C-alpha positions in Angstrom: 34.6 99.1 -122.1 32.3 98.9 -119.1 30.7 102.2 -120.2 29.7 100.7 -123.6 28.1 97.6 -122.0 26.2 99.9 -119.6 24.6 101.6 -122.6 23.0 98.4 -123.7 22.1 96.9 -120.3 18.5 97.0 -119.3 17.9 99.5 -116.5 15.7 98.8 -113.6 12.3 100.5 -113.9 11.8 103.4 -111.6 8.4 103.7 -110.0 6.8 106.6 -108.1 5.2 106.3 -104.7 3.3 108.6 -102.4 3.0 108.3 -98.6 -0.5 108.9 -97.4 -1.6 109.8 -93.9 -4.7 108.4 -92.1 -6.9 111.0 -93.9 -5.5 110.2 -97.3 -3.4 113.3 -97.6 0.0 113.1 -99.3 2.9 113.5 -96.9 5.9 112.4 -99.1 7.0 111.1 -102.5 9.6 108.5 -103.4 11.1 107.1 -106.6 12.5 103.6 -106.4 12.6 100.2 -108.1 10.7 98.4 -105.3 7.8 99.4 -103.2 8.9 101.2 -100.0 8.6 99.3 -96.7 6.0 100.6 -94.3 2.4 101.5 -94.1 0.7 104.1 -96.2 2.8 103.9 -99.4 0.8 103.8 -102.7 2.1 103.6 -106.2 1.2 106.6 -108.4 1.5 107.5 -112.1 3.6 110.6 -111.5 4.8 113.0 -108.8 3.1 116.4 -108.6 4.2 118.7 -105.8 0.8 120.3 -105.8 -0.6 117.1 -104.2 1.5 117.7 -101.0 -0.6 117.9 -97.9 -3.8 117.4 -100.0 -5.9 114.3 -100.7 -4.4 112.2 -103.5 -6.6 112.3 -106.6 -8.1 108.9 -107.5 -6.7 109.1 -111.0 -3.2 109.3 -109.7 -3.0 105.8 -108.3 -1.6 102.9 -110.4 -3.8 99.8 -110.5 -2.3 96.9 -108.6 0.3 94.9 -110.4 -0.4 91.2 -110.8 1.7 89.0 -108.6 2.6 86.7 -111.4 3.0 87.1 -115.2 0.0 85.9 -117.3 2.5 83.8 -119.2 3.1 81.6 -116.2 -0.6 81.1 -115.3 -1.8 77.5 -115.6 -3.8 76.7 -118.7 -7.5 76.1 -118.2 -9.4 73.4 -120.2 
């Protein structure tokens, strides 16, 4: 029965991250639900192994996510 419920349960969104060195070159990739802890991690649209040890293309980065949902913003008059 647990299996059936798991089919309908919402799954946590998996996000992709790249670890950049001081020169902006990609050193590692990671897929996880929360941003990794530590310096140098940036969120990216997708993982491409061809980016390893090369500068990360500008189009690869995800724009920063808002801290709060727009629905919860105070109304302005």
